[in-house]
C-alpha positions in Angstrom: 0.1 0.1 -0.1 1.2 3.9 -0.9 0.0 6.5 1.0 -0.4 9.7 -1.3 0.5 12.8 0.4 -3.5 13.6 -0.1 -3.7 10.9 2.3 -5.5 7.9 -0.3 -4.3 4.7 -0.5 -3.3 3.2 -3.3 -3.3 -0.4 -3.5 -1.1 -2.7 -5.3 -2.3 -6.9 -5.1 -0.3 -9.8 -6.5 3.3 -8.4 -6.5 5.4 -10.9 -6.7 7.0 -12.9 -3.1 10.2 -11.0 -2.8 10.5 -8.7 -5.3 9.3 -5.3 -3.7 12.1 -2.8 -3.7 10.7 0.3 -1.4 10.8 0.0 2.6 7.7 0.8 4.8 7.6 4.8 5.0 9.8 5.3 2.1 8.7 8.0 -0.1 8.1 6.4 -3.7 7.4 9.1 -6.9 6.0 8.5 -10.7 8.5 6.0 -12.3 10.1 4.3 -9.1 10.5 0.6 -9.5 8.0 -1.0 -6.9 8.0 -4.9 -7.2 7.1 -7.0 -9.8 3.9 -8.4 -11.1 3.2 -11.6 -9.8 1.0 -15.0 -10.1 -0.6 -15.2 -6.4 -4.4 -16.1 -6.0 -6.5 -17.9 -8.0 -5.1 -17.1 -11.5 -3.2 -18.5 -14.4 -0.7 -16.0 -15.4 0.6 -12.8 -13.7 -1.7 -9.7 -13.1 -1.9 -6.6 -11.3 -5.0 -5.4 -9.4 -4.9 -2.0 -8.5 -6.9 0.0 -6.0 -7.9 3.3 -4.6 -9.2 4.0 -1.4 -10.1 7.4 0.6 -8.3 6.0 3.9 -7.4 2.5 5.5 -7.7 3.6 9.1 -10.8 1.6 9.1 -10.6 -1.0 5.9 -14.0 -2.1 6.9 -15.6 1.8 6.0 -12.8 2.5 3.1 -14.3 3.6 -0.2 -12.8 2.6 -3.5 -12.3 5.5 -5.3 -12.4 6.2 -9.3 -9.0 6.7 -11.3 -7.7 7.1 -15.0 -4.5 6.5 -16.2 -2.2 9.1 -17.6 -0.8 7.0 -20.3 -1.2 3.4 -21.5 -1.0 0.8 -23.9 -4.2 -1.8 -24.6 -3.9 -4.8 -26.6 -6.8 -4.4 -29.2 -8.4 -7.5 -31.1 -6.1 -7.2 -33.9 -3.2 -8.2 -31.3 -2.1 -4.4 -32.1 -1.0 -2.2 -28.7 -3.1 0.8 -28.9 -1.5 4.2 -26.8 -4.4 5.6 -24.6 -4.3 8.8 -22.4 -6.1 9.9 -19.4 -8.9 6.5 -20.2 -10.0 3.5 -18.2 -8.8 0.0 -19.7 -11.4 -2.4 -20.3 -12.5 -5.0 -18.0 -10.3 -7.7 -18.4 -7.8 -6.6 -21.2 -4.0 -6.8 -21.4 -2.4 -3.5 -20.8 1.1 -1.9 -20.2 2.4 0.8 -18.8 5.5 3.1 -19.5 
């Protein structure tokens, strides 16, 4: 989990065990390496779940907040990568960042 300056919590799930390169309390910025995507949970391939919560002081009342990616590429039906800006990927799509 990463806490933003505004107090939001960025939750990254399914990072590869032992791959994280940041420590608790460390300040991170856009572009910093956090860890490798893993294959934990009930899945057939490595993947990453990203949620943004309004707070995590009480996980039972935390709200998931909508967000957009600044820029990403999404694999289309013709197996070509299409660039998107300030958008949200389709459900179950293949995306890459950077």
